[in-house]
N, C-alpha and C positions, 0 to 999 in steps of 0.2 A: 184419762178424760181429755187432757189438752190435745193429745194426738188425734183423738176422735173428732174433736172440734175442728182441727186444722183440715182433716179429710173432708168433713162436711162443708167447710167453707170453700175448699178447692172445687168440690163438685158443684156447689152453688154457682160459681162463676164459670163453670164449663171447662176447667182444666185440671188435670192431675198434677200433683205436686212434682212428680218426676219429670214433667215437661220443662221445668226450669233448671238451669245450671248457672255456674259462674256468678256474676254479680247480681243477676236477676233473682237467683235463689236466695242470696243473702238479703236482698231487699225484702223478701217475704218473711225472712226469719228475724229481722231486726226487732229488738225488744220494746220499742216504743219510746226510746229516749231521743232518738233523732227524728223519726217519723211519727211523732206523737199525735199529729193531726190527721194521720191517714190510717184508717182501719185496715184490717187484713183483707176484707172484701174489696175495699177501694184500691189496694195495691194490686190485687189480682186483676181487677178490671183494667187498671192502667196498663199492665203487662199484656193482657189479652188484646187490647185495642191498639197497642203501639204499632205503627206502620200501616194501619188499615185506613180506609176512607173515613171511618167513624171518627168524630172529634174525640180524641183520647184524653178527656179531661174528667176529673172527679172533684166535686165540691168537698173541700177539706173539712176536718172536724170542727174548725172554728166557724164554719158556715159564712165565711167572709170572702173567699176567693177560691178559684179552681186551681188544682194541681195538674201538671201534665209532664210526661217524659219527653225531653227534648232530644236525647240521644241515648241509644242502648246498643252495646256490643257484649261479647262474652265477658270482657274484663273491664268495662267502663259503663257508667250510667251518669247522665246529667238530668236532674229533675227539678222543675220549678215547683216548690212546695206551696208557694203563695205568690202574690204580686210583689211581696217584699222579701222573698228569700228563695234560695236554691241550694241544692246539695249535689256534690259530685262524689262518686265512689269509683275507686280504681284498684284493681288487683295487682299486687306487685310481687313477683316471684323472688323470694329471698334465697331459696335454694331449690333443688329438685323436689324436696319433700316438704317445703315450708313456704307458704304464701301469706302475705300480709295485705290487709285491706286498709287503704288510705281513704279518709273521708274529709271532704272540705265542705264546711257549712258557711254560707255567705248571706249576710243580711244587706238589704238595699234601703237606705234611709234618707235621701236617695243615693248618697255616696255608699260605696261598697266596702264592707269590712268582713274579713274571713277568719276562720280558725280551722286548723287541721288537726286531726286525731287519727290514731292507728289502732287496728283490732286484729285479733286472730280470726280463724274461720268459724269460731263459735261466738263471736261478738264479745269476747273478753278484751277490754281495753289494754293497750300496751303503752309503755312510757314514750311520749313524743320525742324526748331528747335522744332516744336510741336511733332515731331515723333522720332527724333534721334539727338544725339550730334555727328556731323560728325567726324570720326576719323582723327587724326593728327599723326605726327611722335611720339608724346609723348605716344600714346596708344601702341606703339610697343617697348617701352623701359621699362625695369624692374624698378619698383618704388624704389627698394632697391639698385639700381646701384649708385656708387659713383658720387656725383654731378659734380665734375670736369670732369670726363669721359663723363658724359651725355652732358655737355655744349660743350665739345670738339667735340663730335659726331654731335650735332645739328648745330654747326658752319660750319661743312663740308658738311652736307646734306642740301643744300639751297633750294632744291625742291624735296620733297618726293612724289613719284608717288604711289598712293594707289589704288589698284584694288578692286572693290566691286562686289559680285555675290551672288545670292540666292542659298541656298542649303537646300532643304526641307523647314522646318519652321525656318530656321536661315539665317542670313546674314553673309557672310564671308568677312572679310577685309584682304587683303594681301599687304605687303610692303616689297619687297625683297631688303633690303639695300645692300646686297652683290653685286647685279647687279649694283647699283649706284657706288660702289667703283671699279667695274670691276675687282674684285679679289685682288686689291692692298690694303695692310694695313688694311684689314677688320678683320683679326684675333684678333686685339686689342679690337674690339667692339662686336664681335660675342657673347661673354658670357652674354651681357647685353640686347640683343634684341631678339625679336621673329618675325617671318615673317607672323604670322596669328593671327587674333583676331576674336572671334565669338560673334555675337549678337543674342540673342533670341528675337522672335517676338511674342507679345501678344497684341491683340486688336490694331494693327497698331503702337504699341510702341516698340522701339528697345532698348534692355538693354544689355550692354556689360557683357559677362560672365567672371567670374574669371578664370584665366589661370589654366590649369591642369598640375600639376607637378608630 
């Protein structure tokens, strides 16, 4: 019954399911936990209209704002799911026979905060710590900074908002602590922090690169 429904939906939007592969195919197969505001019909419409003159947007299930695909390749998709959120999906070859899907969900409130998760090709979730040690505020503080100053900073930043995004074959983590302080008293801590940490990606493993000075 479910298979029949999927075929009917694909015919409704004018595409056969076999027309999609890579990350686009996974987009249509996601179980509704990540794209819970986008129906299957809406997903196919977004894919069909991507790259055309037609404004490739769909009103999401919340009926509050439109969703649109910002970038799509065989192994990468960036989609704005609403005015306050976006999702990135990237295929990562773990071996010749095994591929992992990395998904970054980002909320904008207006500051950006992300979480990353990993799945196999059937959308079964995999343990995050097998692929990356998720960045914390400590990753943005100079390891040679005075301990007292570090503890003082961490006591003030009770909730660090960290944005994650893919950039070519790297993952970029950003934590703009100056925004958290809203410009007040930040000069004291500016010399001991960075707002950007880079992770190289190899065989679905994320390794933090040493900062370049």
